[in-house]
C-alpha positions in Angstrom: 119.0 9.0 160.0 115.6 10.5 160.8 112.3 10.6 159.0 111.0 14.2 159.1 107.5 15.1 158.1 106.2 18.6 157.1 102.4 18.8 157.2 100.6 21.8 155.5 96.9 21.7 155.9 95.4 25.3 155.7 96.2 28.3 153.4 97.0 28.6 149.8 100.1 29.4 147.7 103.8 28.8 147.6 104.3 30.6 150.9 103.6 27.4 152.7 106.5 25.6 151.0 109.0 28.1 149.8 110.2 29.3 153.2 111.3 25.7 154.1 113.3 24.9 150.9 116.6 25.9 152.4 115.9 23.9 155.6 114.9 20.9 153.6 118.0 21.1 151.4 120.1 21.1 154.5 118.2 18.1 156.0 118.7 16.1 152.8 122.5 16.9 152.9 122.6 15.4 156.3 120.9 12.2 154.9 117.6 12.7 156.5 114.4 11.4 154.7 112.0 14.3 154.2 108.3 13.9 153.6 105.9 16.8 152.9 102.1 16.4 153.2 101.0 19.3 151.0 97.6 20.9 150.6 98.3 21.9 147.0 100.2 19.3 145.0 100.9 21.6 142.1 103.0 23.8 144.4 104.7 20.7 145.8 105.5 19.3 142.3 107.0 22.6 141.1 108.9 23.6 144.2 110.3 20.2 145.1 111.5 19.4 141.6 115.2 19.8 142.5 114.9 17.8 145.8 114.4 14.3 147.0 111.4 15.2 149.0 108.6 12.6 149.2 105.6 14.8 148.8 102.1 13.5 149.6 98.5 14.8 149.5 97.5 16.2 152.9 94.1 15.0 154.2 91.5 17.6 153.4 87.8 17.9 154.0 85.5 16.8 151.2 82.6 19.1 152.1 83.0 22.8 151.8 80.9 25.9 151.9 79.2 26.8 148.7 79.2 30.5 149.5 82.2 32.7 150.3 81.7 34.3 153.7 83.9 36.8 155.5 85.5 35.0 158.5 86.3 37.1 161.5 87.8 34.6 164.0 90.0 31.5 164.2 86.9 29.4 164.9 85.1 30.7 161.8 88.2 29.8 159.7 88.1 26.3 161.1 84.4 26.0 160.4 85.1 26.3 156.7 87.7 23.6 156.8 85.9 20.5 158.1 85.2 21.7 161.6 81.4 21.7 161.3 80.6 18.0 161.2 81.7 15.5 163.8 82.0 12.7 161.3 84.2 14.7 159.0 86.5 16.0 161.6 86.9 12.5 163.2 87.8 11.1 159.8 90.3 13.9 159.1 92.1 13.1 162.4 92.1 9.4 161.6 93.5 10.2 158.1 96.4 12.1 159.7 97.0 9.2 162.1 97.2 6.8 159.1 99.6 9.1 157.3 101.8 9.3 160.4 101.8 5.5 160.5 102.9 5.3 156.9 105.8 7.8 157.3 106.7 6.8 160.9 108.3 10.3 161.6 111.0 11.0 164.2 110.2 14.7 163.9 107.0 16.5 162.7 107.5 20.2 161.6 104.0 21.7 161.3 103.1 24.5 159.0 99.5 25.7 159.2 98.0 22.3 160.3 95.8 22.3 163.3 94.1 18.9 162.6 97.5 17.3 162.1 98.6 18.7 165.4 95.5 17.3 167.1 96.2 13.9 165.6 99.8 13.9 166.7 98.7 14.1 170.3 97.5 10.5 170.0 100.2 9.1 167.7 102.8 6.6 168.8 105.6 5.4 166.6 106.4 1.7 165.9 108.7 1.7 168.9 105.9 3.2 171.0 107.7 6.5 171.4 106.2 9.9 170.5 107.7 11.9 167.6 109.2 15.2 168.5 106.9 18.1 167.3 107.7 21.6 166.2 105.2 24.2 164.9 106.5 27.0 162.7 104.1 29.8 161.6 103.4 33.4 161.2 101.3 35.2 163.9 98.1 34.5 162.0 98.8 30.7 161.9 99.7 30.7 165.6 96.9 32.3 167.7 97.8 33.0 171.3 96.9 30.6 174.1 94.0 32.6 175.3 90.3 31.8 175.9 88.7 33.0 173.8 91.1 33.6 170.9 90.8 37.3 169.9 88.5 38.0 167.0 89.7 39.6 163.8 86.9 42.1 164.1 88.2 43.4 167.4 91.8 43.5 166.1 90.6 45.5 163.1 88.6 47.9 165.2 85.3 46.7 163.9 82.1 46.1 165.9 81.9 42.6 167.5 79.9 40.7 170.1 82.2 39.1 172.7 79.3 36.8 173.8 79.0 35.4 170.3 82.8 34.8 170.2 82.7 32.9 173.5 79.7 30.8 172.5 81.2 29.9 169.2 84.4 28.8 170.8 82.6 26.7 173.4 80.7 25.0 170.6 83.9 24.4 168.7 85.7 23.0 171.7 82.9 20.5 172.3 83.1 19.3 168.6 86.9 18.9 168.7 86.8 17.0 172.0 84.1 14.6 170.6 86.3 14.0 167.5 89.4 13.4 169.7 87.5 11.0 171.9 86.3 9.1 168.8 90.0 8.5 168.0 91.1 7.6 171.5 92.9 10.9 172.1 92.8 13.0 175.3 90.6 16.0 175.2 91.9 19.6 175.2 90.9 22.4 177.7 90.5 25.3 175.2 90.5 25.7 171.4 93.9 27.4 171.5 95.4 24.2 172.9 94.9 22.5 169.6 98.1 24.3 168.5 100.3 23.1 171.3 103.5 21.3 170.3 106.8 20.6 172.1 108.4 23.6 170.5 107.2 26.6 168.5 108.8 29.2 166.2 107.0 32.4 165.4 108.1 33.1 161.9 107.5 36.9 161.9 108.5 40.1 163.6 106.9 41.7 166.6 105.8 44.7 164.5 104.1 42.4 162.0 102.5 39.9 164.4 98.8 39.6 163.5 98.0 39.3 167.2 99.5 42.4 168.6 98.2 41.7 172.1 100.3 38.5 172.3 102.5 38.4 175.4 105.9 36.8 176.1 106.5 35.8 172.5 109.8 35.0 170.9 110.1 36.0 167.2 112.6 34.4 164.8 112.0 36.9 161.9 111.1 35.5 158.5 112.5 32.6 156.5 113.4 34.3 153.2 112.2 32.8 150.0 114.7 30.9 147.8 116.0 32.9 144.9 113.9 33.3 141.7 114.9 34.7 138.3 116.5 38.1 138.0 114.1 40.9 137.2 114.4 42.4 133.7 112.9 45.8 133.9 111.3 47.6 130.9 113.7 50.2 129.6 111.5 53.2 130.4 112.1 56.2 132.7 110.3 56.7 136.0 110.0 54.8 139.2 110.2 51.0 138.9 107.1 49.3 140.2 106.9 45.7 141.3 103.5 44.0 141.6 102.8 40.7 143.3 99.2 39.8 143.4 96.5 37.2 143.0 93.4 38.0 140.9 90.8 40.4 142.3 87.8 42.1 140.5 89.4 45.4 139.9 92.8 44.1 138.8 92.2 44.5 135.0 91.2 48.1 135.3 93.9 48.8 137.8 96.7 47.4 135.5 95.4 49.4 132.5 95.3 52.6 134.6 98.9 51.9 135.8 100.0 51.1 132.2 98.7 54.5 131.1 101.3 56.2 133.4 104.1 54.5 131.4 106.2 53.6 134.4 108.5 50.5 134.1 106.5 47.8 135.8 107.0 44.1 136.5 104.0 41.9 137.5 104.1 38.4 139.0 101.2 36.5 140.5 99.4 33.2 140.9 96.5 32.5 138.5 96.5 35.8 136.6 95.6 34.1 133.4 96.7 34.5 129.8 93.8 36.8 128.8 94.6 39.3 131.5 98.3 39.3 130.5 97.4 39.7 126.8 95.0 42.6 127.5 97.2 44.5 130.0 100.8 43.7 129.0 102.9 46.2 127.1 106.5 47.2 126.6 106.4 49.1 129.9 104.3 46.7 131.8 105.6 43.1 131.7 104.4 39.9 133.3 106.8 37.3 134.7 105.9 33.6 134.3 108.3 32.6 137.1 108.9 33.8 140.6 111.4 36.7 140.8 114.4 37.1 143.1 113.0 39.1 145.9 116.4 40.3 147.0 117.1 41.7 143.5 113.6 43.2 143.4 114.3 45.0 146.7 117.6 46.3 145.4 116.1 47.7 142.1 112.4 48.5 142.6 111.2 51.9 143.9 107.6 50.9 144.8 105.9 47.6 145.6 102.2 46.7 145.2 101.0 43.5 146.8 98.1 41.8 148.6 99.7 42.5 152.0 100.6 38.8 152.2 102.9 38.3 155.2 106.0 36.9 153.6 106.2 39.2 150.6 105.4 42.3 152.7 108.2 41.4 155.2 110.8 40.9 152.5 109.9 44.2 150.8 109.9 46.1 154.1 113.3 44.7 155.0 114.5 46.3 151.8 112.9 49.6 152.6 110.3 49.6 149.8 107.1 51.5 150.3 104.0 49.3 149.7 100.6 50.0 148.2 98.5 47.2 149.7 95.5 45.3 148.1 94.5 42.8 150.9 92.1 40.0 149.9 91.3 38.4 153.3 91.4 39.0 157.1 95.0 37.8 157.4 96.2 40.3 154.9 94.1 43.2 156.3 95.8 42.6 159.7 99.3 42.7 158.0 98.2 45.9 156.2 97.1 47.5 159.5 100.5 46.8 161.0 102.4 48.2 157.9 100.3 51.4 158.1 101.2 51.7 161.8 104.9 51.6 160.8 104.3 54.3 158.2 105.7 52.0 155.5 102.6 51.6 153.3 99.1 52.6 152.4 95.8 50.8 151.4 94.5 51.2 147.9 91.6 53.7 148.3 88.8 51.2 147.2 89.7 48.6 149.8 87.1 48.0 152.5 86.8 45.7 155.5 83.8 43.9 154.0 85.1 42.0 150.9 84.2 38.4 150.1 87.2 37.1 152.0 88.6 33.7 151.2 91.1 31.5 153.1 
């Protein structure tokens, strides 16, 4: 039987693990050994509790920016994740090579893991063969093979300087190639090549692809989330409102305003905090401590409110629910833009294109 490794390096939240649970369960039924190198161990511990998955800490940069800055291109995202210092990037690639040696994978299935993909280009197994490689990702995680990669500014209709984009990408390419050379790995020709694997699955729909200019793409649709608990709606009249969100500055006031309408509302989200729930909860606005069954939510809710995160938005749209969107970063703004084009949702009126975006 095979050793199968899932690396997850960039991005936050359960959406980098939950879509793979059904696949992992099937792999384990077929007696394969599954390893998952996770960015966030708390998510791994919780979501893999009922599996035999060997979860590990993914190599991550030690340094990080002390200020939150809006990032408008793939290169700028990388710069905040260890791609500014040669020594750090070289060490990250070496760490992934060491992890590959420990696991000795027959197959590597990459989530959002560009450094792991770079390292895999130079890895050989104990028998001197190369492992098979598969990249699975949404459009945002899988930029097109163009030079330069389109900027988020241009895709969002904002002013941008193409010359700056080209210069930044050239600088990034030089840094990457120096780090590859330091680890005895062949250089790449363009930044987009750092995403190349033997096979690739675009886990999205054409209509929701963040890079709408992409050509000749094959879309698989989404991997639906595993079932959560059944929703228990407050027994009040009016449209049923489902909210899935992470904290943002206006959330407290937004929930109090919504509560005053006295519509039956269910709220679930990461990191909302006990104080927020105590201050905003009521008989008609209830918080769930556990993930909810999205299929049941789609069948019973009338309106959804979320951060325009790709997975949740896709599942809600498949159920025909209109969405009020509260995007927190560039990735979510691009999803929101696509949903608006479909006529299936709107932005909250206070949302702008200049928030303190995070990755």
